[in-house]
C-alpha positions, 0 to 999 in steps of 0.5 A: 816283145819276146814270143815264146814257143813251147815244144814237147819232146818224147824220147825213149827212156834209154835215149833220154839217159844217154843224153844225160836227161834225168829227174824233174829238171829233164826239160831244162836239161834238154833246153840247155842241150838245144841251146848248146847245139845252136851255139855250136852251129853258130846260130846263137851268140854267146851272150844270147846263149847265156841269157836264154840259159839263165846263166852268167857267162862264167857259169855258162863256160863251165857248163859248156866245158862239161859238154866238151864245147868251148868258145866258137873262135876260129883261126880266121877270127883270131886273124881278123882280130889281129888285123883290127888291132892298132 
């Protein structure tokens, strides 16, 4: 069973604006930014990120691109994949 933790964050308005948080969906925007950072750090897979963000992978790629983030795929990943090919 999935356990949920609710987290409340209080920020000065200028900091929230600097993070791009505004309007009634500011909490959802902040949630996405947290998920994005976990993905960037390699602590969240792409599939799990899409699931938790409630987005298709295509929509997630687009939104990630808007934040300057793309696939976590290193040169080592490429080399590993090339070695695994028949």
